[in-house]
N, C-alpha and C positions, 0 to 999 in steps of 0.2 A: 577264957577271958584271964583267967590268972595266968595262964602258961604265957601268954604276949605280953602282960605286964612283968613278968618275970625276965621274959629273954630281952624286953627293952631295957630294963634297969641293969642286967647283966652285961647288955650291950654298951650302955653310956659308961657304967664304971670300968669296962675294959677300955675303952677308948680314952677315958681320962687317965687312967694308970699309963698306957702306950704313950699318950702325948705327952705327958710329964716325964716320963724317963727319956723320951726321945729330946725334949728341951732341954733336960739338964746334961744330957750327953753331949749337945752340941756346942755347949758353952766353949768360947774359946780360952785357953790360957795361956798367959805371955811365957815365951820363950827365953833362954839366957840372952841370946843374940838380941831380940827385941829389948829386953831390960838394959842391955849394954847401949843400944842406940836411944833408948830413951834417957839414960843418963847422960850420953854426949851431948844430946839435944837440950837437956836441961843446963849443962855446964856452956854450952854455946849460947843459950839464952841469958845468962847471968851474965856473960862477957859482954852480948850486944847490949843489955840494959846498963851497962858499968860505961861502955864507949857512950852510950846515949847521954847518960847524966854528965859526963866529962865534955861532952861537945855542947850539951847545955850551958855548962860551966862557962865554956870559951866563949859561946854566944855572949853571955850576960858582961864578961870581960871585956869584949870587943864594943859591946853597945855602951858600957860605962865609957870607954877610950872614945868612942864617938861623940857622946854627949860632952864629955869633956872638950873636944876639940871645937864642937859647936860653940861652947860657952866661951872660948878662946876667940873663936871668929867673930862673935856678936860684941865682945870686947873691943876686938881690934876695929871694927865696923863704927862703933860708938866715938874711938878715938879719931879716925880717919874723918869722921863727920864732924868732930869739933876742930880739929887741924882745917878742913874745908871752909868751915863756917868762920874761923880768924882769918885765914888767908884771904876771903872775900871781903874782910873789913880793913885789911892791909892799908895804911900804915897805922891807922889809929885802933889797933887792935885792943890796946889797955888802956882804961879810961884815966886820966890824970888824977 
């Protein structure tokens, strides 16, 4: 009985030792080529982020320009309605 217990303990401990050594040997390490590629990708990412922020600033400028043009259009429409109203009352436009 003790012999079976000793064999099972020894077997389990040897399995644990072998599996831990296999797991530690199988971990991948980054190569120089992969490191260079990673650096290039990070550089490209920062460039793309900068381009995105520039485009967002452009979008904001364009939206501000559109809003300014809409305000000008509204002012023109008000002036046009005023002139239409006065033309419909012609020649008694201005009270005496």
